Every structure is written in C-alpha cells, then in structure tokens.
N, C-alpha and C positions, 0 to 999 in steps of 0.2 A: 504494500500500500504506500501511498505517497507521503512525503514529509511536508506537504504544503500546510500552511497555518490557517488558511481561510477556506470556507465551504460555501458553495452555491448549490441550492437544491431547487430543482425545477419540477413542477407538476406536469403531467402529460396532456390529458384531454382539456382543450380550451386554452392551454398555455403554450406548450411546444407545438401542438397540432390542433387544428379545428377538425374534430372527428364527429361532429354532430350528424352529418349525412351518413357516414360510415356506420356509426352505432345505431342510428335509426333504422337503416335498411336491414342490418343484421338482426336487430331485435324484432323488427316487424315480420321478417321471414320466419324467425323462430316462434314468435307468438302465433302466427298463422298456422304453422305446422302443429303446435302443441294444443292450442285451444280454438283454432279455426276462426280467428277474427283479426282485424287490422287495427293499427293505432294511428292517431293523428301526429304529424311531424312536430308541430308547434307545442302541442300538449306534452308529447314525449320529451322534447328538449327542456321544457320548463320543469317537468317532474324529475328528470334524471340529472340535471346540472349539479355536479359535485357529489351526487349521492350514489350509494351502492345499490345494486339491483334488488337486494332484499328489502330495501326501503321503498324504491320507486315503483317496482312492478305491482305490488299490492295496491298502490295508489292509482295506478293506471287501470287496473282490473280488480274490482273489489271481490269478485267471486273466483278466486284462484287459490289453489292449494300450495303448500310448501313444496310438494313433489313437482307440481307443474312449474313453479318458479325455478327450481333447480334444473329441470329439463330445458326450459327456455334459455336459461343462462348458459348451459353447456352447449346447446345448439348455436347460440349467439357467438360463442367463442370460435366455433367452426366457420360460421357464415361471415365473420368479421374479415377473414382473409379474402373472401369473394368481393367485398365492397371497399377494401382498403384503398383502392385507387381514387376514391372520392375524398380522402383525407387531404388536408392542406397544411403544409409545413410552415411554421412561423420563422421565416428566414431571418428576421431581425434578431430573434433570440439566439438562433444558431450562430449568427455572426458574433453576438456578445459572448457566447460560450467559447468560440475560438479565440476571441480577444483576451479573455480572462483565464484561460486554461493553464497558463504558466504560474499563476498566483493562487487560484482557487481549485480545490477538489470539486469536480463536477459530479453531481448526484441527481437521481430521479426518484421522486416519491409519488406514487399514484394509487388510486383506488381501483384501477383497472386490473384485470387478471394478468398473471405472469405471461401466459400464452399470447394474449393480444398485445401486451407491451413489447415483447420480443418481436412479434410479427411486424408491428409498425416501425420499430427502430431498424429492423432488418430491411424492410421495404424501402425506407428512405436512406439506408446505408449510413446510419449515425450511431449505431450501437456502441462503437468503439470510443465515442466521446464521453461516456459515463463510466466513472470508476466504481460507483455504487448504485444499485437499482433496488428499490423496495416497492413491492406491489401489494395488493390485497392479500395475496397468498403468504406474505411474510410477516403479517402483523395479526394481533388478536382484535385490536380496536381500530376501526376505520375513522377517517375524518368525519366529524370535527375534532375527534381526539387527536392530539399531536404525536401519537406513538410513531408513525412513519418517519417524522422528522427527528424526533429525539433518538430513535433507534440509530439513524445514520450518524448523528452527532456523537453518540456514545461509542459507536463502532470505530469512528475515526478519531476519537478523543479531541474533538473540536467544540469549543464552547459556543453557546447561542450568540454571544456578543461578537463572534467572528463568523457568523453564518448569515447568509442572505437567501431568503426563500421567494421564489417566483410562483404566484398562484393567481387563479382567475375567479373561482367560485366563492360564494359566501361561506360555504362549508369549509373549503380549503383555506380561505383567509382566516377563519376562526381558529382552525388547527394551527396555522402558521403563527398567529399571534400568541396562542397558548404555549408554543414551544419557546417563547422569549427571544426568538431570532428577529433580525430585521426582515421586513416584508415588502416586496414589490408587487403591486396589483396589476395584472395584465387584463385590461378590459376588452380590447378588440385589436385584431390585427388583420391586415389585408394581404391578398396574394401578391 
C-alpha cells in the first residue's frame, strides 16, 4: 500500500459516473422478469438516488417479497453489463484524480455491488486508478452510515482531517459528513 499522507474517496453512481439510465434499464428488465411489471424512469431515479435496493425496491412496489427483491437485485447485476454502454463518465473528476494521484491515495466507496462496480470500472478502463475499493459487499452498514468511508481511513491509517470525500446524494453526503472528513458535493456534470 502507498505511503501517501492524504486520501481522496470518490462515490461511484452520480459522482464518477451518471448511471441513472444504466441502472434503470437493468432494474426495469429484472422487475419485469420477476414480477411482470415496469417502472417509471423518473420515479425510479428519485427513489433509488443514494439508496440501497433493499430500501428503494419496496418503495417502488409495495407488494413485493424479500425473495423477489433478492431475485430482482441478482438479475439486475447481470443485466447491468447489457446496459453499461449508457453510463456517462465524469471526465472532470477523472482529470482531478490524475492530477492529485501523486499526493492522495485514490479510493472508491459505493453502495453498488462489487460485480457492477468492477464491471463499470473495467468498461471505462479506470480500475487501475483506485488503490482501495469498498462496495456494499464489504460493509455491514450502508450509507448514510459512514462505515464505507471510515473503513478505508482505518485500513490506510489516514485521519479524517487528511481525507476529502466526493459525493452526490443526500444519503452519501450525510455519511461523508459523519465520517468527519472534508466533503465535496458533486451536483451535476455534463458529457
């Protein structure tokens, strides 16, 4: 591991990549296959922004079992690859990553699955930029709990005062603030 004294942690969905269309199409196909219905794009994006599937799927479809939720999520992880071409890379942040790479350890903390995280990083050929990657599969408590951020700081022995977190969602911003690190809010980016 690196001997750098500063840490920059980036969220994935909505921060490094605009994956709204990718996630919507993958979830919509999975939902259709499991329960035979479709979802609205805008309603999906509002419900899912920053949230884990266990929270937003029951909000989208009130009469859904835990078993159906897991089936939908597992299919979504498979269908994600099919729709990954619709994701948009935040070139501004990737230029910043390259500019600070000599001083900061570059890490990624996301509520996305490990599979989908690796899929998108591989698709855009940027996997090698991240020294540490923490996904929903690596923590017990998801955002707004700061566990994903504090886990990285502990692993690297870097204090919150020397850490900068890039986040976009209300849930992610809350988690970042609770970690006691400095926080940069990514509200919107263009292609």
